[in-house]
Structures are given as structure tokens and as C-alpha cells.
C-alpha positions as CSV (number, residue, x, y, z in Angstrom):
1,M,-186.7,-6.7,183.0
2,A,-183.2,-8.1,183.0
3,S,-180.4,-5.8,184.1
4,V,-178.2,-3.8,181.6
5,G,-175.3,-6.1,182.3
6,S,-177.3,-9.2,181.5
7,E,-178.7,-7.5,178.3
8,A,-175.1,-6.8,177.2
9,K,-174.3,-10.5,177.7
10,L,-177.5,-11.3,175.8
11,V,-176.5,-9.5,172.6
12,D,-173.1,-11.2,172.8
13,I,-174.7,-14.6,172.9
14,V,-177.1,-13.8,170.0
15,G,-174.3,-12.2,167.9
16,S,-172.0,-15.1,168.5
17,Y,-174.7,-17.7,167.7
18,I,-175.6,-16.1,164.3
19,A,-171.9,-15.4,163.4
20,R,-171.0,-19.1,164.1
21,S,-174.2,-20.7,162.8
22,G,-172.5,-21.7,159.5
23,Q,-170.0,-23.8,161.4
24,S,-172.5,-25.5,163.7
25,E,-173.7,-29.1,163.3
26,L,-177.4,-29.5,163.3
27,P,-179.2,-32.6,164.5
28,D,-180.7,-34.7,161.6
29,V,-184.2,-34.1,162.8
30,V,-183.7,-30.3,162.6
31,V,-182.2,-30.6,159.1
32,S,-185.2,-32.6,158.0
33,K,-187.7,-30.2,159.5
34,A,-185.9,-27.2,158.0
35,K,-186.1,-28.9,154.6
36,H,-189.9,-29.3,155.0
37,H,-190.3,-25.5,155.8
38,I,-188.0,-24.5,153.0
39,L,-189.9,-26.5,150.4
40,D,-193.2,-25.4,151.8
41,T,-192.2,-21.7,151.6
42,L,-190.8,-22.1,148.1
43,A,-194.2,-23.7,147.1
44,A,-196.0,-20.7,148.6
45,I,-193.7,-18.3,146.7
46,V,-194.2,-20.2,143.4
47,S,-198.0,-20.2,143.8
48,G,-198.0,-16.6,145.1
49,S,-196.2,-15.5,141.9
50,R,-199.5,-15.7,140.1
51,L,-201.6,-13.9,142.7
52,K,-202.0,-10.1,142.9
53,P,-199.4,-9.4,145.6
54,G,-196.8,-11.5,143.8
55,Q,-197.6,-9.9,140.4
56,V,-197.3,-6.3,141.7
57,A,-194.0,-7.2,143.4
58,I,-192.6,-8.8,140.2
59,D,-193.7,-5.8,138.2
60,F,-192.1,-3.4,140.6
61,V,-188.8,-5.2,140.7
62,Q,-188.7,-5.5,136.9
63,S,-189.0,-1.7,136.7
64,Q,-185.8,-1.3,138.8
65,V,-182.3,-1.2,137.4
66,A,-180.3,-3.5,139.6
67,A,-177.4,-5.9,139.9
68,Q,-178.1,-9.5,138.9
69,E,-177.6,-11.3,142.2
70,A,-180.7,-13.5,142.9
71,Q,-183.6,-15.1,141.2
72,V,-187.1,-13.5,141.3
73,I,-189.1,-16.7,141.6
74,G,-191.8,-17.3,139.0
75,S,-190.3,-14.8,136.5
76,Q,-187.3,-14.6,134.2
77,T,-185.8,-11.8,136.2
78,V,-182.5,-12.0,138.1
79,S,-182.2,-8.9,140.3
80,S,-180.4,-7.5,143.3
81,A,-180.5,-9.4,146.6
82,V,-182.7,-6.7,148.1
83,N,-185.2,-6.8,145.2
84,A,-185.3,-10.6,145.0
85,A,-185.8,-11.0,148.8
86,F,-188.6,-8.3,148.7
87,A,-190.5,-9.8,145.7
88,N,-190.1,-13.4,146.8
89,A,-191.3,-12.6,150.3
90,M,-194.3,-10.8,148.9
91,M,-195.1,-13.9,147.0
92,G,-194.5,-16.0,150.0
93,H,-197.4,-14.4,151.8
94,A,-199.4,-13.6,148.7
95,D,-201.8,-16.3,149.9
96,E,-202.5,-18.1,153.2
97,T,-200.3,-21.1,152.2
98,D,-197.1,-20.3,154.2
99,D,-196.1,-21.7,157.5
100,A,-196.8,-20.3,161.0
101,H,-195.2,-20.3,164.5
102,L,-198.1,-20.2,167.0
103,A,-196.2,-19.3,170.1
104,S,-194.5,-16.3,168.6
105,R,-197.6,-15.2,166.4
106,T,-195.4,-15.1,163.3
107,H,-195.2,-16.5,159.8
108,P,-191.5,-17.0,159.8
109,G,-191.0,-18.7,156.4
110,C,-192.2,-16.0,154.1
111,A,-189.6,-13.5,155.5
112,V,-186.8,-15.7,156.5
113,V,-186.4,-18.1,153.5
114,P,-186.4,-15.3,150.9
115,A,-183.8,-13.3,152.8
116,A,-181.6,-16.4,153.3
117,L,-182.0,-17.4,149.7
118,A,-181.2,-14.0,148.3
119,M,-178.0,-13.6,150.3
120,S,-177.0,-17.2,149.7
121,E,-177.4,-16.7,146.0
122,R,-175.4,-13.4,146.1
123,G,-172.6,-15.2,148.0
124,E,-173.0,-18.4,146.1
125,S,-173.4,-20.4,149.3
126,N,-173.9,-24.2,149.2
127,G,-177.1,-25.9,150.2
128,M,-176.3,-26.6,153.8
129,D,-175.0,-23.1,154.5
130,F,-178.4,-21.8,153.1
131,L,-180.3,-24.3,155.3
132,K,-178.3,-23.3,158.4
133,S,-179.0,-19.6,157.8
134,V,-182.7,-20.4,157.6
135,V,-182.6,-22.2,160.9
136,A,-180.8,-19.2,162.4
137,G,-183.5,-16.9,161.2
138,Y,-186.2,-19.0,162.7
139,E,-184.3,-19.1,166.0
140,I,-184.2,-15.3,166.4
141,G,-187.3,-14.2,164.6
142,C,-189.5,-16.7,166.6
143,R,-187.9,-15.7,169.9
144,I,-188.0,-11.9,169.8
145,T,-191.8,-11.5,170.1
146,Q,-192.0,-14.0,172.9
147,A,-189.2,-12.1,174.7
148,I,-191.2,-8.9,174.4
149,G,-194.5,-10.6,175.2
150,I,-197.3,-11.1,172.7
151,D,-199.8,-9.1,174.7
152,N,-197.3,-6.3,175.2
153,I,-197.0,-6.0,171.4
154,R,-200.7,-6.1,170.7
155,K,-201.6,-3.6,173.4
156,K,-199.6,-1.0,171.5
157,S,-201.2,-2.1,168.1
158,F,-197.8,-3.3,166.8
159,C,-197.6,-6.3,164.5
160,T,-196.0,-9.5,165.8
161,F,-195.7,-10.8,162.3
162,S,-193.6,-7.9,161.0
163,L,-191.6,-7.7,164.2
164,G,-190.6,-11.3,164.1
165,G,-190.1,-11.3,160.4
166,N,-187.7,-8.3,160.6
167,F,-185.4,-10.0,163.1
168,G,-185.7,-13.4,161.5
169,A,-184.8,-12.0,158.0
170,A,-181.9,-9.9,159.4
171,S,-180.6,-12.9,161.3
172,A,-180.9,-15.2,158.3
173,A,-179.3,-12.7,156.0
174,A,-176.5,-12.0,158.5
175,A,-175.8,-15.8,158.8
176,A,-175.8,-16.3,155.0
177,A,-173.5,-13.3,154.5
178,R,-171.1,-14.7,157.2
179,L,-171.0,-11.5,159.1
180,D,-168.7,-11.5,162.1
181,E,-170.0,-11.0,165.6
182,R,-169.5,-7.3,165.7
183,Q,-171.3,-6.9,162.3
184,V,-174.2,-9.1,163.4
185,K,-174.8,-6.8,166.4
186,Y,-175.0,-3.8,164.1
187,A,-177.4,-5.7,161.8
188,L,-179.6,-6.5,164.9
189,S,-179.6,-2.8,165.8
190,Y,-180.8,-1.9,162.3
191,A,-183.5,-4.6,162.5
192,A,-184.7,-3.1,165.8
193,H,-185.2,0.3,164.2
194,Q,-187.1,-1.2,161.2
195,A,-189.2,-3.7,163.1
196,L,-192.5,-2.0,163.9
197,A,-195.7,-2.1,161.8
198,M,-199.3,-1.5,162.8
199,T,-202.1,-4.0,163.1
200,Y,-204.5,-2.3,160.7
201,W,-203.2,-4.7,158.1
202,T,-206.4,-6.6,159.0
203,R,-208.3,-4.1,156.9
204,D,-206.4,-5.0,153.7
205,E,-209.0,-6.4,151.3
206,E,-206.6,-7.6,148.6
207,H,-203.8,-9.2,150.6
208,V,-201.2,-6.8,149.0
209,E,-200.4,-4.7,152.0
210,K,-200.6,-7.8,154.3
211,A,-198.0,-9.5,152.1
212,Y,-195.8,-6.5,152.4
213,V,-196.1,-6.3,156.2
214,F,-195.6,-10.1,156.8
215,G,-193.1,-10.8,154.1
216,G,-191.9,-8.2,151.7
217,M,-190.9,-5.4,154.1
218,P,-189.2,-7.6,156.7
219,A,-187.2,-9.5,154.0
220,R,-186.2,-6.3,152.3
221,N,-185.2,-4.7,155.6
222,G,-183.1,-7.6,156.7
223,V,-181.2,-8.0,153.5
224,M,-180.7,-4.2,153.1
225,A,-179.3,-3.9,156.7
226,V,-176.8,-6.7,156.1
227,L,-175.7,-5.2,152.8
228,Q,-175.2,-1.8,154.4
229,I,-173.2,-3.3,157.2
230,Q,-171.0,-5.2,154.6
231,S,-170.4,-1.9,152.9
232,G,-169.1,-0.2,156.0
233,F,-172.2,1.1,157.9
234,T,-171.7,0.9,161.7
235,G,-174.1,1.3,164.6
236,V,-174.9,0.6,168.2
237,G,-173.5,-2.7,169.3
238,N,-176.1,-3.4,172.0
239,P,-179.7,-2.6,170.9
240,F,-181.0,-4.8,173.7
241,G,-179.5,-2.9,176.7
242,G,-178.8,0.5,178.0
243,E,-180.9,3.7,177.9
244,G,-183.7,3.7,175.3
245,N,-183.0,0.1,174.4
246,F,-185.3,-2.0,172.1
247,F,-187.3,-3.6,174.9
248,E,-187.9,-0.4,176.9
249,P,-190.9,1.0,174.9
250,F,-192.9,-2.2,175.1
251,A,-193.2,-3.0,178.7
252,P,-191.4,-3.3,182.0
253,D,-192.3,-7.0,182.2
254,A,-190.6,-7.9,178.9
255,Q,-188.3,-11.0,179.3
256,P,-185.2,-10.4,177.2
257,D,-183.6,-13.6,178.4
258,L,-186.2,-15.6,176.4
259,L,-184.3,-14.6,173.4
260,I,-181.4,-16.9,174.4
261,R,-183.1,-19.6,176.4
262,G,-182.4,-22.8,174.5
263,L,-180.8,-20.9,171.6
264,G,-179.1,-23.3,169.2
265,K,-180.4,-26.2,171.2
266,D,-184.2,-26.3,171.2
267,F,-184.6,-25.0,167.6
268,E,-187.7,-22.9,167.0
269,V,-188.1,-24.4,163.5
270,M,-189.2,-27.6,165.3
271,S,-192.1,-25.6,166.9
272,A,-193.3,-24.2,163.5
273,S,-196.4,-25.4,161.8
274,I,-197.0,-26.2,158.1
275,K,-200.6,-25.7,156.9
276,K,-202.3,-28.7,155.5
277,Y,-204.9,-26.4,153.8
278,A,-204.1,-23.3,151.8
279,V,-206.4,-21.1,153.9
280,G,-206.1,-18.7,156.9
281,Y,-204.7,-20.5,160.0
282,P,-207.9,-20.0,162.1
283,I,-209.8,-22.0,159.4
284,Q,-207.4,-25.1,159.5
285,A,-209.1,-26.7,162.5
286,P,-212.8,-26.1,161.4
287,V,-212.1,-27.5,157.9
288,D,-210.2,-30.5,159.3
289,G,-213.0,-31.2,161.8
290,L,-215.7,-31.0,159.1
291,L,-213.8,-33.4,156.9
292,R,-213.3,-35.9,159.8
293,M,-217.0,-35.8,160.4
294,I,-217.9,-36.3,156.8
295,G,-215.6,-39.3,156.7
296,R,-217.0,-40.7,159.9
297,H,-220.8,-40.1,159.4
298,G,-221.2,-39.8,155.6
299,F,-223.5,-36.8,155.5
300,S,-223.5,-34.4,152.5
301,A,-224.6,-30.8,151.7
302,G,-228.1,-32.1,150.7
303,N,-229.0,-33.4,154.1
304,V,-227.2,-30.8,156.4
305,E,-229.5,-28.4,158.1
306,S,-226.8,-26.3,159.9
307,I,-223.1,-26.1,160.8
308,T,-222.0,-24.2,163.9
309,T,-218.4,-23.7,164.6
310,G,-216.8,-21.9,167.6
311,I,-213.3,-20.4,167.6
312,D,-211.6,-17.8,169.9
313,A,-212.6,-14.2,169.5
314,W,-209.4,-12.9,168.0
315,N,-209.3,-15.5,165.2
316,A,-213.0,-15.2,164.7
317,S,-212.7,-11.5,163.9
318,I,-210.0,-12.3,161.2
319,V,-212.0,-14.9,159.3
320,N,-215.7,-13.9,159.8
321,D,-217.4,-13.3,156.4
322,R,-214.3,-11.8,154.7
323,D,-214.3,-10.7,151.1
324,M,-211.5,-13.0,150.1
325,P,-212.4,-16.7,149.7
326,D,-209.3,-18.2,151.4
327,I,-209.9,-16.3,154.7
328,N,-213.7,-16.5,154.8
329,L,-214.7,-19.3,157.2
330,Q,-218.3,-19.6,156.3
331,H,-217.6,-19.8,152.6
332,L,-214.8,-22.4,153.0
333,L,-216.9,-24.7,155.2
334,A,-219.6,-24.5,152.6
335,V,-217.2,-25.4,149.8
336,T,-215.7,-28.2,151.8
337,L,-219.1,-29.7,152.5
338,L,-220.1,-29.5,148.8
339,D,-216.8,-30.9,147.5
340,G,-216.0,-33.4,150.3
341,G,-212.5,-31.8,150.4
342,L,-210.7,-28.5,149.9
343,S,-208.2,-28.0,147.1
344,F,-206.1,-24.9,146.5
345,E,-208.2,-24.0,143.5
346,A,-211.5,-24.3,145.4
347,A,-210.2,-22.2,148.3
348,H,-209.2,-19.4,146.0
349,S,-212.0,-19.2,143.5
350,F,-213.8,-15.8,143.7
351,A,-216.3,-17.2,141.2
352,R,-217.5,-19.8,143.7
353,M,-218.3,-17.0,146.2
354,Q,-221.1,-16.1,143.9
355,D,-222.2,-19.7,143.1
356,T,-225.8,-20.2,144.1
357,A,-225.1,-23.8,145.5
358,V,-222.3,-22.4,147.7
359,L,-224.4,-19.5,148.8
360,D,-227.2,-21.8,149.8
361,V,-225.0,-23.9,152.0
362,R,-223.1,-20.8,153.4
363,K,-226.4,-19.5,154.8
364,R,-226.5,-22.6,157.0
365,V,-223.0,-22.0,158.5
366,K,-222.7,-20.0,161.8
367,L,-219.6,-18.8,163.4
368,I,-219.5,-18.3,167.2
369,K,-216.8,-16.3,169.0
370,D,-216.0,-18.6,171.9
371,S,-213.8,-16.8,174.6
372,G,-213.4,-20.1,176.4
373,L,-211.5,-21.8,173.6
374,P,-207.7,-21.8,173.4
375,R,-206.4,-20.1,170.3
376,N,-206.5,-22.4,167.2
377,H,-208.8,-24.9,168.8
378,C,-212.4,-25.2,167.6
379,T,-215.8,-26.8,168.2
380,I,-218.0,-27.9,165.3
381,E,-221.6,-29.1,165.4
382,V,-223.5,-30.4,162.4
383,K,-227.3,-30.9,162.4
384,T,-228.8,-33.0,159.7
385,R,-232.3,-32.8,158.3
386,D,-233.1,-36.2,159.6
387,G,-232.5,-35.0,163.2
388,C,-229.0,-36.3,163.9
389,I,-226.5,-34.0,165.7
390,Y,-222.8,-34.6,165.4
391,S,-220.2,-32.6,167.3
392,E,-216.4,-32.5,167.5
393,R,-213.8,-30.5,169.4
394,I,-210.6,-30.1,167.4
395,T,-207.4,-29.5,169.3
396,T,-204.8,-30.2,166.7
397,V,-204.5,-30.7,162.9
398,H,-201.9,-32.2,160.6
399,G,-199.0,-29.8,160.4
400,R,-198.7,-28.6,164.0
401,P,-195.7,-29.6,166.0
402,D,-197.7,-32.2,168.0
403,N,-199.1,-33.7,164.8
404,P,-196.5,-33.0,162.1
405,M,-197.1,-33.6,158.4
406,P,-195.0,-36.5,157.1
407,T,-192.6,-35.9,154.2
408,E,-195.0,-37.4,151.7
409,M,-197.9,-35.1,152.8
410,V,-195.7,-32.0,152.6
411,E,-194.5,-33.1,149.2
412,A,-198.1,-33.7,148.0
413,K,-199.2,-30.2,149.1
414,C,-196.2,-28.6,147.4
415,R,-196.7,-30.5,144.1
416,E,-200.3,-29.2,144.0
417,L,-199.1,-25.6,144.4
418,M,-196.1,-25.8,142.0
419,I,-197.0,-28.1,139.1
420,P,-199.5,-25.6,137.5
421,I,-196.6,-23.1,137.2
422,L,-193.4,-25.0,137.0
423,G,-194.7,-28.1,135.3
424,E,-194.4,-31.7,136.6
425,D,-190.7,-32.3,135.6
426,R,-189.3,-29.1,137.1
427,T,-191.4,-29.5,140.2
428,G,-190.0,-33.0,140.7
429,M,-186.4,-31.8,140.2
430,L,-186.9,-28.9,142.6
431,I,-188.3,-31.2,145.3
432,D,-185.4,-33.6,144.9
433,R,-182.9,-30.7,145.2
434,I,-184.5,-29.6,148.5
435,W,-184.6,-33.0,150.0
436,N,-180.8,-33.3,149.1
437,L,-179.7,-29.7,150.0
438,E,-176.6,-31.1,151.7
439,H,-175.3,-32.2,148.3
440,L,-175.9,-28.9,146.6
441,S,-172.6,-27.2,145.9
442,S,-174.2,-23.8,145.0
443,I,-177.7,-22.6,145.8
444,R,-177.7,-20.9,142.4
445,E,-178.3,-24.4,140.9
446,L,-182.0,-23.8,142.0
447,R,-182.4,-20.8,139.6
448,P,-183.5,-22.6,136.5
449,L,-186.0,-24.6,138.5
450,L,-187.5,-21.5,140.2
451,S,-187.7,-19.2,137.2
452,A,-190.6,-19.1,134.7
453,S,-190.4,-19.9,131.0
454,S,-191.7,-17.0,128.8
455,E,-194.9,-18.9,127.9
456,N,-195.7,-19.3,131.6
457,T,-194.8,-15.9,132.8
458,E,-198.2,-14.5,132.1
459,A,-200.1,-17.7,132.9
460,S,-202.7,-17.5,135.5
461,H,-202.7,-20.0,138.4
462,H,-206.5,-20.1,138.2
């Protein structure tokens, strides 16, 4: 592990970066990529406002008496920055629609964007200041787990998603609030105390606690810490160094210097992935592979004898015969084969999990835990009833950094998610505002586009 002296320098560099992020100039390619992730996250929040985790979060916030500082998306409620960040982040991971950062094992958008948005609304920041705070959140949140070491975190049954989300949300909120360097260090110290959650979230059957661990709790923690610092709370100025520091409990081989390597230059948002399909990340490659094979060979459910797909053991355990449709690999491959595609509605229909046609195809789908496959790669083999065998190895899908989704593809996905709730006109206006954030004088201009009309508040996305 780095020396105490170098760790003191480390927190100075991180604190300075966050405190000065609002004055920095970002490369055009980073601005464009950040806009993609902001829009993608807002679409996940809008669609999540009609799913159970989003609904319980909205109901909870509406029961609280709070200052009117930020919009609770998908509702008519304007609440405190803490409440809005919490509810919007719950919605952001209410589903499996939000973005991912594979190297850090985090879902940064669902925690970072709501925290940045709430604090930006509270301070009436302009569009580019909001975007810069989002970029700062990705920078720190996606680096912290890599600095600790993914395996070091998992060996102790801690959750990378919550840990990265806490630091990402705190950093984004601190940047949006324009904290000075000393205050940023205090906020990071508070984030360190709040960061840990357990991995038993995998047993959550309704996605509510998972949405809390990935999004709601980190966003709430980050915004609350920053507001407390603004009100006069003080703390330890160097959580990363000295006796009992943040890295010490994890492992002697943690690499704290990874937290600052390339900081403000390499931009972690550029390494984040946007999901093409609104399903659990381990299912992206198998669905994409099956659709490629259907397009190439023209087979259909009627003449398929079996489908066998292999993915790594960790991911296989997450998506093997789950009770929820959007994270059940066998079910989703069956639906994809029957439909020749995979829409949001099809991926989330509980009714189709009982459909006899789907169940018939699902019996022909086999999942293999393949320890030889890299994470998020897959193999897929299809045998047809006339004796043909087709196979593919999928190493990338649209949305990953090495195969990014073009703007029009991101926009098409987000339209599908938002139009049923916001309507076509408001969805179009919201997309236009995000593509032109640099011209937005106040982020509060998004409020009427992100709220829900009274007739739509109780509407079901399904």
C-alpha cells in the first residue's frame, strides 16, 4: 500500500479536482459521452417511476414534509434535495435499464446523476455545471473500487455497486454544490463511513432493496453529506491515509494511487457502458448473439431444438432461472426467439413467464457456467430440428466502450422508455434539452419535462 505521505497527497489531489471541476474545460468527446449517460439515466428513472421500487420511493418521499428544492421525477412532487436524490436514484435502478462500468463493477449513473441533479436544482446551476458534476462523480466513483481491488471487496462480502455509488454521488454532489477543497475532503470522509453494503442484495426478489443498495442509499448519503458539510459539519481531512484509514480494512495490497491515475484526463465516463437491452447486464451478450444468429440463419422458435449458452460462473449465478423476467436468462432467450427481438415491454412482462408458448421454448434453453470465459463474454449454440448447428462467441455488444451506441441508438432506446410516461412531445423536448445542456441557463428548466401530469401519475408502464 502507498505510504501515509503519498496518501495525504492523494486526498489533496482528489479534493482539488472535485473543487475545481466546475472551472475545468472538458473535451468535446467527453461532453458528448456524458450527455449520452445523463439521458440514458433519466430514461431509466422515468421508466422506473412506474415500477415497484420507484413507486415505493415516491410514496415515501410524498409522506415527508420537506423543502421544495428538487423534482421527484415521474411525479408532481418537488421535495428536498436529499429526498429527490433518494427517490430518483431508486427509480434509476428500479429496473436493469441503467448504465454500467465493467472495470469498477458499478452502475454509476443511477447514483451519480440523481445526486448531481438534486444539488444542481437546489443551487440553480446551469446545464454545463450539472454535466461537469456528473463527470466528476464518475471519475471518483468508478476509481474507488479499482483502487481497493474488486476481489478484495468481494472477499469481505461488501458490495462494489454501493461503494462506488457512495463515492460517486458524494463527489458529484460536492462538485455541484461548489464545495471548496477542505469541504470536499470532509465530504469524502463522510462517504467513506457510509460506503459499505453487503452482497446479499442478490437474494432480493422484487428489486426494491437492490435499487436501494445500488442507487437510493448512495445518492441519499452523498447529498446528505454535502448538505451537512455546507451547514457547518467538520471531519477528518484525510480519510485515505493515517491510522485506521479507509483502505486499511480491505487489504494490504490495495492500490490507492489508482484513485488519481489519469484523474481529469482519462475520464471514466468514457469507459462506461450503456445497455442496448433493458435486461440484466450478463444477458446483454446472449440476447445480442441470438439475434445476430436469427438474422444470419433465419431460424425461428418452431424449428429450434435447443439453445445452449455459456457465461462466467459469477454472472451465471445472478441470471439463472430468476423469478423476475428481466434477469432470467432462460426466459429472455425464449422470448427473444419467439419475438425475433426484445422490447422493454416483453422483457418485463410477468404474464409472459406463464405463457405456454414461452414455457415450451424455455425448456429448450440451457445455461452453462463456463469458468474459462471472461466476464460478460458468452458462447451460444443453437441446434435446429433439421440437424443444423450454429454457434457464436460474443465478446462485445453495442453500448460497450469498444462498441459504443451512436447517438441515434441511445435516443431510440430512451424514447421507448419515456414516451409511455411523458408522452411524445415532452420526451422530444427533454431529449433536445439534454443534447443542448451547454445552452441551459438553469437546470430547473427540466422540471416541467420530468414531472408527471395528474392523469399520468397513477398510470402503469405496463
